[in-house]
N, C-alpha and C positions, 0 to 999 in steps of 0.2 A: 503493501499499502503506500510503504514511504517514499520508492523510486516511483510512484505512479504520480503521486502528490508533489514531489519536487520537478518533475516535467511538467505537470499542468503550471506551476507557478513560474517554469521557466517559459511556456507560452505565454501567459499571461504578461509576462515582463519583455515580451517581444523577442526573446534571446533562439527559441525553438519553434519551428513550424509546428502546423497543426497534424502536418502529415506527419512527421517525427513520433509527435506524441502519439499519435493512434497508432503506428508501427509499434513503438515501444509497449503500449498497453496491449497490443493484440499478442505479441510475443510473452508478456508476462502472463497475459491469459490462458494461453496454448501451455503455458506449465502449470496450469491449474492453481495458480498462486493468487490472493485476491488482489482487486483491483480497486475496490471501493469501502469505504466502512461500515461495518456490519451496521445492522439496526441496533439502537441502544446507544451508540455512541454519536457525540456530536463535536463539530468543529470545534465548538469553546474546549470540551474536554481534553481533545487532542492537543491545541493550542497551549492547554494548561501544563499538560503532562509535557510536551516541549520545553517549557520553560524550566522545568527543572531535571532536562534531560545533559547529558555531557556536553552537549554541542552549544549549549548556552554561555556565552561570555558576555560581562558588561553589559546585560541587560538585551542582547541580540541574539537569535538563535542562528547558528552559522549553516548553512545549505549548501548542497553540491546541487549545482544548477546546469542545463543543458544549453550548450549552443546548437549542438545535432548528437546526434546518438553517436558516441565516440570521441566528443569533446566537452569536456565538462569545467567549469568554474567551481573550485573546490573552496567551500569557507567564505560563502558569499554570507555576511550579515544583514540579516532583517528583522526589524521587531516585530511582535506578536500583532502590534496593530497593521504593521504593513501585511503581515501574512495574513490574516484577517480580510483586510481589503482585497488580495489574491482570488479568495476563492469567495465572497461574497457576492460575487457577480456573475 
């Protein structure tokens, strides 16, 4: 789920193409791995959990975002507010 979420964030930030996102999602689903949050989990609960994650440094969570499949930006800091904005619309 995390890889798909970070890929979606990449699309919303204008880094990854929609086609690249769809391809990544299909590959992950092809291995019978989850690509969506299970029922009972909310975006808010996930963002609260990431705030306590090892990737959180100085009030920002450091994400791995994709420019394309095979080319990543590692450690991109985003606040929980920004992360929420990326998923809200």
